[in-house]
N, C-alpha and C positions, 0 to 999 in steps of 0.2 A: 460791447460790440453786438449789433442787432443779429438775431438768429444764431447766436453763438452756441446755444444748447443743441441745435440741429447739427451745426458744423462739428461739434464735439462728438456727437453720435456717429457722424460720417467717418471721422478719424478713427474712432474706436472700432467700428466695423471693418474698416480697411486694414488696421493693424492686426485684427484677429483673423483676417483672411475670409470673412463671411460675406460672400458676394450678394447673397439674398438680402441680408440686413443692410448692406451698403446701398443697394439699389432702392430699398424701401426708404432709407433716410434721405437719399438724393431727391426722391419724389416728394417727401415732406418739405424739403427746402424749396422745391419748385412751386408747391402749393402756396407757401408763405410769400415767395417772391411775386407770384401771380397776384395775390391779394394786395401786395404793395405797389402793383402797377409796373413792376420791373420786367416787362415782357422780353426785352432784349437778353437779359441774363438768363431767363427761363429757356429761351430758344438755344442759347449756348449750351446749357446743361443737357437739353434733349439731344443735341448733336453729339455731345460727349458720350452719352449713354448709348446712342446708336452706333457710334464708332467702336465702343467697347464690346458691344454685342457682336459686331462683325469680326473683330479681332478674336474674340473667344471662340467663334464658330470655326475659324481657321486653325486654331491651336488644337493639337490632339487632346482628347478628353481625359486621357490618363497617361502617366509617365510609364514607358515601357522599359523594363530592365534588359540590359544587353544579354543576349543568349550566351555570350562567352563567360558571363559571371555566374550563371546558374545552370545546372545540368539536371537531367532527370525527365521521366515521363510526365505526361499531363495528368494531374491529380483531379479527378472528376467525381461528382456525386455518385454514390453507389459503390465506390471503392471502400472496402472495410479497413478500419484501423487495426493495428496489431493488438493482440490480447495477452494477458497473463495466462500462461498455460495451466497454472494451478487453480486459479479462481475464475477464469473466463472474463475477467474485467478488462475493459478497453484501456490501453496504455496512453491513449491520447484522444483529443477531439479535433475535428477538422472544420474550419470556418472558411467559407468561400468568399467572404469579404464583399458585402454589398451595403448600401445605405449611405449614411452621411459622409461626404467627402471633405468636409471642412477640417482644417487643422485644429488640433486641440489648443486650448488657451493655456499659455505658460507664463511664468514670471521670468524676468531678466532675459538672458540670451539663450534659453533652452531651445526655443523654436529654431534659432539660427543653427544650433548644433544638429538638430534633427534634419533640417533641410540640407545642411552640409553633407550629412551621411547619404541622404537620398541622391544628391548630386554625384557623390562618389559612385554609388551603385548604378547610376544610369549614364555615366560618362567614362566608361572603362578606357576608351582609346586615348583620352586626354591624360589619364594616369599612366598608361603604358608608355607614353611618349617620354616620361621622365623616370621610367623604370620602377614604378610602384604599382600595387594592385589595390582595389577597393577594400575598405574595412569589411570584414566578414563576421565579426563577433561584437556584440554590444551587451553590456551589463547595465541594467537600469535599477537603481535602488532609491529607497525613500520610504516614508511612512505609508501605512494603508490609506487608500483613497487619494493618493497624490497624482494618479494618472498613469501609472506604469503600464497597466494592461491596455488602457486606451491608446497609449503611444505605440505599443506593439501592433495593435490592430490598424492604426493609422499608417504605419510604415508598410504593412502588408498590402493595404488598399492602394497606397501610392505606387507600389511595385507591381500591382496587379497579380499578386501571388496568393494562393491559399495560405492560411495560417494553421499550422499544426501545433496544438498546445498540449503539453504534458506537465502535470504536477509531479515534481520530483518525489514528494511524499507518497504519491499514488503508485510510483514504480517500486517502492520498497515492499518487499515480501517477507513474511515470517519464515518462509522456506529457505533453508540454507542454499546459497548459490543462485537463487531465482532472481534476486535484485539485479545482479550484474547482467544476467541474461536478458532481463526486461529492458535495461538500458541499451544493450547491444541491439535488441530487436527494434527498439524505438528509432535509433539512429539509422539502422538499415532501411527502415521504412522512409524516414525523412530524406535520406540520401538517394533513394530510388526515384522519388518524385520531386518535381520543381515546386518548392514551397519555402516559406519562412518557418523556421522551427523556434517555438517559444517554450522555454523551460521555466515554469512557474514554481514558486516556493523553493527557490534554488538553495536556500540555506538548510533545507531538511537534511541533506547529507552531513553538513557540518554539525548539526545537533546530534547526529548519531555517534560522533566521536566521543561524546561524554559517557556513552554506555560502555562499562568495563568489560561486558561480555561481547563475544564475537569480534574482537579487535582485528583478527586476521580477515574476517569477512568484510568488515568495513573498509579496510585498506584496499582489498581487492575491488570493492565497489567504486571507491574514489578513483583508483587507477583506471578502471574501465571507463568511467565518465571522462576523465582527462584525455585518455587516448582517443575516444570517440569525438571529443571536441576538436582535437588536433586534426583528425581525419576529415571532419565535416567541412573544414575550410576549403577543401577541394570541390565541394558540391554546391554550397549555398550559404544563406544568411542564417545566423543563429542569434537569438536574443534570449537573455536570462533576466529574470526579475526577482528581487528579494526585498523584504522589509527589514532584514537584519544583516546589513552588509558587514558588520563587525565580526560576525561569526564565520565569514568565509576565509578559507585558507589562502595564504599568499600564492600558492601554486594555482589556485583557481582564478585569482585576480589576473595573473599573468596570461591566462588564456583569452582574455577579452581585450581587444585592441582599443576599444573606447568604453569609458564608464560615464554614465549619465546620471546625475543626482537630481531627483525631483523633490520638491518640498511644498510647503503651504504657499498658496498664491499670494502675491503682494497686492496692494490696493488696486492698482490698475487691472491686474489679472482678475481680481475678485469682481470688479465692476463688469468686465467683459463676460465673465462666466454667468453672473446674475442676469445680465441682459439676454444672454443666450438661453438660459434655463427658464426665464419668465416668458419667452415667446410662446404663443403669438401675441401676448399682451405687450404693447409698446410702452414700456415704463419710462417716465421722464428721468432725466439725469439726476435730479434731486432724490428720487426714489432709489435709484441705483446706489447713490452715495450713502443713503440711510441704511439700506440692506447691507452694504459693504462694511459700514461702521459697526453694525451689530454682529456680523459674521467674521470679523477678523480672527485669525488663528484657526479657522476651519479649513479642512481639505476641500478639494474640488468635489469629491463625492458627497461630503456633508452639505455643501452649498447646493448641489443639485437636489438632494433629498429635501432640504428645507424649502427651496423654491417650488418644488413640485407640491409639497404639502400646502404651501401658501396659495397656490393656484387652485387646489381642490377646495380649500376653505373659502376662498373668494367666490368660486363658482356656485357654492351652495349658500352663500350669505345673502345673495340678492343685491349686494352693493355694486356700484359702478366699477368697471375695470380700469381704474385710474390710480393715481398716487395714494390718496387716502384709503381707497379700498384695499390696496396692497399693504399699506401700513397696518391697518386693522387686522388683516389676515396674518401678517408676520407676527404681530403681537399675540394673536390667538395660538399660533403654532408654537411660539416660544413658551407661552404659558402652560402648554401641555407637556413640555419637556421638564423632567424632574430637577435637573441641576444645571447651572451655568457657571463656568469659571470666568467668563468674560463679563465685566461689569455692565456695559451698555445692553447686552442681551438680557441680563438678569433684571435690569431696571425696566426695560420695555415689556418683559414678561409679567411684571408686577404692577406697573403704573405708567400709563401712556403719557400723562401730563408731566410726570417726573422725567420721563425720557425726553420730552420736548424741552424741558428746562435744561437737561444735560446738554443736548446738541446745540441749544441756543447759546450756552456759555462756553462751549469747547472751541477755543480759537484755532486749534489745529485742524478742525473739520471745516471751519470758515464757510458755513452755510448762511446765506442771507435769510432774513426773516421771511421774505417772500418765497424763497425756495423751501424753507421749512413748512410754510403754509401749503405749498403745492404738494409736498410729499406727505403731509400728515392731515390736512384738512382743517387745521386750526387757523383762525383769522389772525391777521398781523397784530392786532391789539392784544389778543389773548397770548400770543407767542411772546410779546413784549412783557406782559405781566408775569408770565411763568419764568422768563429770563431773570427778571428782577427778584422774584421770590426764591429762586434757586432751590426749588423743591427737591431736586435730585440729591442734594447734600444729606437730607435726612435718611434716605435709603442707603447711601454710601456709608454713612456713619454706622447705621444698624448692621450693615454687611460686615464692616470691619470689627464690630463688637462681638460677632458670632464666633 
């Protein structure tokens, strides 16, 4: 199919909810159609873009949460966060939510779950008609870098509410009785103001149970937390995040009406993340697939870090901002990393031609030789030679022998 690469980019941007990238890819398609002399199709696309802009201008710029679902005074800059009376340390931070409005990139049906919760929190009347209330508590769990904190910030932005963030381990005090008081003061503050409360490192209290000392104090602290979580449902939205969900007590799980598990991004999500993190460089689809192939098993935070490093390397290299330039930059970034569990990343870090041999022979990746050339800069004849030589097998055998 002609122009399929651009159509694929349009679909990816649309699924990711990235309006800016979507419009950019539509303009790319218009340019290609114009060169092909298909002026009628170009005019149709321009009309669709204009209609979309008009519709967007008529739609409210942000979702407003029903005032019946959240109570409290307006939380404004200049209002001081509560402090630990013994140390003077702040018990929480306050983020007034500005910046990127795009939805995070997720695997599977995670985005549907998040958007479903937002619909609950912004359509109270529809729920009341069937005798239920919106979900007020959400527990997000998964490995570090999976997007838990990013998701909490996105929810607060969509609800147009400040995000009050408290690390549970930061509430714990060495002074007897102070930890329970800190928790109570935190919830009093969050309940006073209209906000989303985010409880970070939520497993910190569970870890305390292993301490044979102060068993009575720990029980009192956990009870204080559970009581305040129950009371908080009358005021607003509470989100807790943890890397260690197995440490949580069943009584804690029961306090959260919805539990959301985040994991490593799948292939489609990886490609969308890479396209987003490489911007403003407009990477071809073949490059996105090569990056994704190398970064399988990485979290979203890992992918962002590597893409950022690749852009820095490319900017200083003097190479063109295209597929081959990004390929060389990625190889340099991976070469500076001391250890790789993932074989493709280890091979690219060691020998670029062996990597080309690898992807040319990997039927699961199914990259055409022309696409490999677009992504790596190797000519089709050289790609064919490397495919036949199967140079990557030597590195794979050496790796297994270690």
